[in-house]
C-alpha positions as CSV (number, residue, x, y, z in Angstrom):
1,X,39.2,-40.6,-12.0
2,X,35.8,-38.9,-12.0
3,X,32.4,-40.2,-11.0
4,X,31.5,-40.5,-14.7
5,X,34.5,-42.7,-15.2
6,X,33.5,-44.9,-12.3
7,X,30.0,-45.4,-13.7
8,X,31.2,-46.3,-17.2
9,X,34.0,-48.6,-16.0
10,X,31.4,-50.6,-14.0
11,X,29.0,-51.2,-16.9
12,X,28.9,-54.8,-18.0
13,X,29.7,-56.2,-21.4
14,X,27.0,-55.7,-24.0
15,X,24.5,-58.2,-25.3
16,X,23.6,-56.5,-28.6
17,X,21.2,-58.8,-30.4
18,X,17.7,-57.3,-31.1
19,X,17.7,-54.0,-33.0
20,X,19.1,-53.7,-36.5
21,X,21.4,-50.6,-36.8
22,X,24.5,-50.1,-34.8
23,X,23.0,-47.0,-33.2
24,X,19.9,-48.9,-32.2
25,X,21.9,-51.7,-30.7
26,X,23.9,-49.2,-28.6
27,X,20.7,-47.4,-27.6
28,X,19.2,-50.8,-26.6
29,X,22.3,-51.6,-24.6
30,X,22.2,-48.2,-22.7
31,X,18.4,-48.6,-22.2
32,X,19.0,-52.0,-20.6
33,X,21.7,-50.5,-18.3
34,X,19.1,-48.0,-17.2
35,X,16.4,-50.7,-16.6
36,X,18.9,-52.8,-14.6
37,X,19.8,-49.8,-12.5
38,X,23.4,-49.5,-13.8
39,X,22.9,-45.9,-14.9
40,X,21.4,-43.5,-12.5
41,X,19.7,-40.0,-13.0
42,X,22.2,-37.3,-13.5
43,X,25.1,-39.5,-14.6
44,X,27.1,-37.9,-17.4
45,X,27.8,-40.2,-20.4
46,X,31.2,-39.6,-21.8
47,X,31.4,-40.1,-25.6
48,X,35.1,-40.8,-25.4
49,X,34.9,-43.5,-22.7
50,X,31.9,-45.2,-24.1
51,X,33.3,-45.2,-27.6
52,X,36.5,-46.8,-26.3
53,X,34.8,-49.3,-24.0
54,X,32.3,-50.6,-26.6
55,X,34.4,-50.1,-29.8
56,X,31.8,-47.9,-31.5
57,X,32.3,-44.6,-33.3
58,X,31.3,-41.3,-31.7
59,X,28.8,-40.7,-34.5
60,X,27.1,-44.0,-33.6
61,X,27.0,-42.9,-30.0
62,X,25.6,-39.5,-30.8
63,X,22.8,-41.2,-32.8
64,X,22.1,-43.6,-29.9
65,X,22.0,-40.6,-27.6
66,X,19.5,-38.9,-29.9
67,X,17.3,-42.0,-29.9
68,X,17.3,-42.1,-26.1
69,X,16.7,-38.4,-25.8
70,X,13.5,-38.8,-27.8
71,X,12.5,-41.5,-25.2
72,X,13.2,-39.0,-22.4
73,X,15.9,-41.2,-21.0
74,X,18.8,-38.8,-21.7
75,X,19.1,-35.0,-21.8
76,X,21.7,-32.8,-23.6
77,X,22.9,-29.8,-21.7
78,X,24.6,-27.2,-23.7
79,X,28.4,-27.1,-23.2
80,X,28.2,-29.8,-20.6
81,X,27.3,-33.0,-22.4
82,X,24.7,-35.8,-22.3
83,X,23.2,-36.9,-19.0
84,X,20.8,-39.6,-17.8
85,X,17.5,-37.8,-17.3
86,X,15.9,-37.1,-13.9
87,X,12.1,-37.7,-13.8
88,X,9.6,-35.3,-12.2
89,X,6.3,-35.9,-10.5
90,X,4.4,-35.3,-13.7
91,X,6.6,-37.9,-15.4
92,X,5.4,-40.4,-12.8
93,X,1.8,-39.7,-13.6
94,X,2.3,-40.1,-17.3
95,X,4.4,-43.2,-16.9
96,X,1.5,-44.9,-14.9
97,X,-1.0,-43.9,-17.6
98,X,1.3,-45.6,-20.1
99,X,1.8,-48.7,-17.9
100,X,-2.0,-49.1,-17.5
101,X,-2.4,-48.9,-21.3
102,X,0.3,-51.6,-21.9
103,X,0.1,-54.0,-19.0
104,X,-3.6,-54.3,-18.3
105,X,-4.8,-55.4,-21.8
106,X,-2.0,-57.9,-21.9
107,X,-3.1,-59.4,-18.6
108,X,-6.8,-59.5,-19.5
109,X,-5.9,-61.6,-22.6
110,X,-3.3,-63.7,-20.9
111,X,-5.4,-66.9,-21.3
112,X,-4.5,-66.8,-24.9
113,X,-0.7,-66.5,-24.3
114,X,1.6,-69.5,-24.5
115,X,2.4,-71.1,-21.1
116,X,6.1,-70.1,-21.4
117,X,5.1,-66.5,-21.2
118,X,3.2,-67.0,-18.0
119,X,6.2,-69.0,-16.7
120,X,8.4,-65.9,-17.5
121,X,6.2,-63.9,-15.1
122,X,6.7,-66.5,-12.4
123,X,10.4,-66.6,-13.0
124,X,10.7,-62.9,-12.4
125,X,8.7,-63.2,-9.1
126,X,11.0,-66.1,-8.0
127,X,14.1,-64.0,-8.8
128,X,12.6,-61.1,-6.7
129,X,11.9,-63.5,-3.8
130,X,15.5,-64.8,-3.9
131,X,16.9,-61.2,-3.9
132,X,14.7,-60.3,-0.9
133,X,16.0,-63.3,1.0
134,X,19.5,-62.0,0.3
135,X,18.5,-58.4,1.2
136,X,19.7,-57.4,-2.3
137,X,17.3,-54.6,-2.8
138,X,18.6,-53.3,-6.1
139,X,18.5,-56.8,-7.6
140,X,14.9,-57.1,-6.3
141,X,14.2,-53.9,-8.2
142,X,15.6,-55.3,-11.4
143,X,13.5,-58.4,-10.9
144,X,10.4,-56.2,-10.5
145,X,11.2,-54.5,-13.8
146,X,11.4,-58.0,-15.4
147,X,8.1,-58.9,-13.8
148,X,6.3,-56.0,-15.4
149,X,8.1,-56.5,-18.7
150,X,6.9,-60.1,-18.7
151,X,3.3,-59.0,-18.0
152,X,3.4,-56.8,-21.1
153,X,5.0,-59.7,-22.9
154,X,1.8,-61.6,-22.5
155,X,0.4,-59.4,-25.4
156,X,2.8,-61.2,-27.8
157,X,3.5,-58.0,-29.6
158,X,7.0,-56.8,-30.5
159,X,5.7,-53.2,-30.5
160,X,4.2,-53.5,-27.0
161,X,7.5,-55.1,-25.9
162,X,9.5,-52.1,-27.3
163,X,7.2,-49.5,-25.8
164,X,7.3,-51.3,-22.4
165,X,11.1,-51.3,-22.3
166,X,11.1,-47.5,-22.8
167,X,8.5,-47.1,-20.1
168,X,10.3,-49.4,-17.7
169,X,13.6,-47.5,-18.3
170,X,12.0,-44.3,-17.3
171,X,10.3,-46.0,-14.3
172,X,13.7,-47.3,-13.1
173,X,14.9,-43.7,-13.1
174,X,12.0,-42.8,-10.9
175,X,13.1,-45.4,-8.3
176,X,16.6,-44.2,-8.5
177,X,15.5,-40.7,-7.6
178,X,13.7,-42.2,-4.6
179,X,16.9,-44.0,-3.5
180,X,14.9,-46.3,-1.2
181,X,14.6,-49.6,-3.2
182,X,13.4,-51.7,-0.3
183,X,10.6,-49.4,0.7
184,X,9.4,-49.1,-2.9
185,X,9.7,-52.8,-4.0
186,X,9.4,-55.1,-1.0
187,X,5.7,-54.4,-0.3
188,X,4.8,-55.3,-3.8
189,X,6.6,-58.7,-4.1
190,X,3.7,-60.7,-2.5
191,X,1.4,-58.8,-4.9
192,X,3.5,-60.0,-7.8
193,X,3.1,-63.6,-6.7
194,X,-0.7,-63.2,-6.4
195,X,-0.9,-61.9,-9.9
196,X,1.3,-64.7,-11.2
197,X,-0.9,-67.3,-9.4
198,X,-4.0,-65.8,-10.9
199,X,-2.5,-66.1,-14.3
200,X,-1.5,-69.7,-13.7
201,X,-5.1,-70.4,-12.8
202,X,-6.2,-68.6,-16.0
203,X,-8.2,-66.2,-13.8
204,X,-7.4,-63.1,-15.9
205,X,-10.2,-61.1,-14.4
206,X,-8.6,-61.5,-10.9
207,X,-5.1,-60.9,-12.2
208,X,-6.3,-57.6,-13.9
209,X,-8.1,-56.5,-10.8
210,X,-5.0,-57.1,-8.7
211,X,-2.8,-55.3,-11.1
212,X,-5.2,-52.3,-11.3
213,X,-5.1,-51.9,-7.5
214,X,-1.3,-52.5,-7.5
215,X,-0.6,-49.7,-10.1
216,X,-2.9,-47.3,-8.3
217,X,-1.2,-47.9,-4.9
218,X,2.3,-47.7,-6.4
219,X,1.5,-44.5,-8.3
220,X,0.1,-42.9,-5.1
221,X,3.1,-43.9,-3.1
222,X,5.5,-42.5,-5.6
223,X,3.6,-39.2,-6.1
224,X,3.5,-38.7,-2.3
225,X,7.3,-39.2,-2.2
226,X,7.9,-36.8,-5.1
227,X,5.6,-34.2,-3.6
228,X,7.6,-34.5,-0.3
229,X,10.9,-33.9,-2.0
230,X,12.6,-30.5,-2.2
231,X,11.5,-29.2,-5.7
232,X,15.1,-28.2,-6.3
233,X,16.1,-31.9,-6.2
234,X,14.0,-32.6,-9.3
235,X,15.9,-30.1,-11.5
């Protein structure tokens, strides 16, 4: 059994509910696996095994692969197959530009959002705190992804939600490359709680200020880490 086989065998059962076409549903499933950390950069996606595991045609898989390739989540290598993408330092910079454009406006207007959307932000923080207590760093990373997804969700826009999932999937690949989930998530968990509490208090100005500093600090930390890596490791 190859490493590719191992990765595919460990993937969970799908929850295909949101998109409309079969290819979009498969793409959303694979995107979710990336956000949750189930698929790491460089993993080869076998058409045969995925088709058999999820009972979809190879044509459907190829269309899903094309959709995710346009989102920069997958890459096709001639005569080798389809692989999960490996981000670069420049990708990190662009991802944070996108995150500022999506998350900050949503937080600034959060006082107009239904309370259940603010509660979703808090639930993600609580999940992260529980994961930290158990020293489950990858689960804490997944909770952090859900925290930022919930922040963007305050915009109450299906399009923002869709764009944010694409951005978070790429962001999770960045953290995979770093291979140090505790160091890159643990310092930000108290920050997540402060942002949540500011939202609960309807102090959107403070929440946005905290998030602005948070994103700047996180981007700087990741860029330093990428710059310190061997350039060959990014290819």
